[in-house]
N, C-alpha and C positions, 0 to 999 in steps of 0.2 A: 681155244682163245675166242673171246666174244668179238662182235663187230667193233665195240668200243676200243678193244685192245689191239686192233690191227695197226701196226706201226711200220715205219720204213725199215728196210734191211739194215742190219747192224745194231738195232736197238735190242737190248736184253730186257725182256719184260720182268725179270726177277730183280732188277737193280733200280732203285728209285732215282728219279731225276728232280733236282731242285726246281727246275722250271715247271714241271708237271705237278709237283706238290703245291707250289704257289698257285697254279691254275685251279687246282681243286679247292684251295682255301678261298679263292675269289669266286667260286661257284661255277667254274668252267667245266667243260666235258672232255678236254684233251688230256686225259690222264689215265693211268693204269691202276690195277688193283694194288700193286706194290706202293704206288704213290699215295693212294688213299689210305692205306694201312699206316704209313708214316704220319700222315696228317692227323688221322684219328687218334693215334697214340699221343700226339702233342695236344690235341683238343681235349683229351681225357683229363689232362692235368692243367691245361691252360685254355679253358673254353672261350676266352675272349680273343683267341688268335685270329679268327676270321675277321673280327673288327680291326685288329692290328694290320692284317693284310690289306683291308680296304683303306685304312688310314695311310698306309705306305703308298698305295696307288694314288690316293688323293694328294699326298705330298708331292709326288712326282708331277702330277698334272699342274698343280698350282705353281711349283717351282719353274717348270718349263714355260708356262704362260707368263710368269713374272719376268723371266729372262728374255723372252721374245719381245715383251714390252720395253725392255731396256735396250733393244736393238740387236740382240744376238740373232743371227740368221742361219747358224750351222750347229748341228747337234750330232754327237756320236754316242749312241746308247750301247753300253757294254753289258752283256748279260741280259738281253732283251726279254727273254721268257716268251711264253705263248702269247701271241698278239691279243690285246684286249683294247676295246674302245672306251674312252677316247685314247688313241695312240699319241705318241709324241708328235708325229707330223700333223695329225689332225689338230692337236692342241696348239702347236706353234703356228700353223697356217691360218688359224682363226684370227691371229694377230696380224700376220703378214704372209701372204701366199707364196712368197719367194723362199721361204725357209727350206733348207736342205737337211736331210737326215740319213745317217748311216746306222743300221741296226746290226749288232754283232752278237752272235750266240753260237755255242758249240753243239747244242742239242739238235740232232737231225729232225726231230719232230717240229721244233721251232723253225728250223730252216725250211721245211716243207710248207708250213703255214705261211711263212714270209714270202716264199716264191709265188704262192697263189695270190696272196693279198696285194703284193706290191708289183705284180707283173705289169710292165709298161707304164709304171708310175714315174714321171719325170722328177728329178731332184731327190729321189729316194732310192736307197740300195740296201741290200741285205748281204752280210758277209758271214760265212761259217768259219769261225776262228775261236781260239782259246785265249781268254783274257790273260792267262799266264805267259803268253808269248806276245807282248805288246809290239815288238818289231814287225811281226807278221801282219798285224793289223795296220800299223802306221805306213807300211810299204805296199799294202794291198792296192791294186789298181782301181778298184771301186772307190776306195777311200781317197787316194791321191787325185782321182779324177773328179771328185765331188767336193772335197773339203780344201779350202784355201787356208793353210795354217799361218799365213801372214795376217789374217783377219781373226777377230775373236771367234772362239768356238766354245761350245758347252760340251763337256764330257760327263756323261752320267754313269754312275756306278750304284745303281739302285738295288739294294739287297743282294749284292754279289761278292763283296770283299770278305764277308764272313765265310764264304766257301773256299777262300784261299788260305792255306795253312801258313804258319809263320815261316817254315822252311822254304816256301815258295815265294817269299819276299814280296808281300803285298805293298810295302812302302816303295820298293823299287819299281813295281808296276805303275803306281801312281806317278812316281817321279819321271818315268819314261814318257808318259803323256804330258806331264807338266812342262818338260823341256821343249816340246813341240808347240806348245800353246802360246799365242800372242798375248801381250798385256791386255787386260780387261776381258780375258776369257774366264770361263766359269767351270767349277767342278761341283757336281751334285753327288752326295753320298748318303745312303741309308745303310744301317748296319745293326745286326742283332747284338744286344749288349750283355756283358758279363753281370750287370746289375739285375738281370732277369731272375725269376724264381728258380732256385737251384734244382727243384724237381723237374721243371719244364726243360731246363738245359740238359739234365741227365737223360730224360726220355728221348729228346731229339738226338743227342749224341749216340746213344745206344742203338737207336733205330737206323742211323745212317752211317755208322762207323765203317770206314773202308770204302765208301762209295763217293761219287761226285757230289752228293748232297750233304756230306759231313760238314760240320760247322765249327768255326773257332769264334766263340763269343769273346768280345774284347771290351775293355773298360772305356768309360767316357774319355779318359785321358789318352788312351791308345788310339781311339778313333780320331780325336782331335789332331793327333800328330800326322794323320794322312793329309790334313789341310795345311801343312807347312808350306809357306810361300803364298798362301791365299789369305784374304781377309774375309771373315765370315759375314754374310749378309743377313738381314732380317733378324730373327730372334737368336741366331747362332745354331749350335748343335743341341737340339732338343728332341724329346719324343715326337715321332712323326705326326701323332694326332694333335700336337700343339703347334706345329710349324705353320705360321701364317704371316703375311707381309702387309695385309690391308688393315682396316679398322677392326679392332677386337670384336665389336658387336656383329661383324659380318661373318664371323667364324664360329661354327657350332661343332665342337669336338665330337668325334665318333665314340670316344671313350671318356669315362670319368676316372680320375686317379691314375695309378700306375698299373698297367697290364702285367700279367704274369710273364708273358714273353715281351720284353721291352725292345723296341726298335727305335733308334734315334736317327735323325736326318739333319743335314746342313747343306748350305750353299755357300761356296767360297769364290771370291773374285781374285784372279791372279794379279798380284801387285806388279807395277811397272819396274 
């Protein structure tokens, strides 16, 4: 094993990780050969996927900044991934330094990085937990000690629900968080779409079958249903490279047209 592939105990270097695949697509170095192999298979049929990953990241940053400007001061990021700058707390605190952030991920590599980067950082905490067990997250002392659910909170599910299979009840996971959120809270979702190129879908599903990185591509209507109870803000649920809330002339899309791997994103405000 190379220096690059030294990972914490309990990590199987033969099994790809969605967080590390995404890290590789963004140009990061915290990934293994198995992760790069998955990414390269996808890039072979959908070479614009690196741009999609960057657009997904930019969507997250713009959405968080927008909500901080709306007065949201609490953020829970589910499926954080390997830390990348600008992070959620960096983005939110550019608007208001009192913003508090909980980062949640199950990957031990992500957890290790978070512990190093967030050590002794007030108002920020990292929790190793599985999105599929929302009760564990909502009752975690780091979460309950930092987040006031009587006040608006933003819950982020960026590029994570497509790793939750139908039998794992993704709608129930969203509902569990929605029930704890105060009115005027927000939900941010981005999701890989069934409207993607069939060959790109096939390559990714074959490369990740039976692993934590396996994906369930959903239709536009299926993803919209995750926003039940929320009112979509801005342009609605649209391709991430098109999501923007400011003047149109201030937004330069990273992609032209429809990418072969389509990811859509939206921001919803919880109705009173």
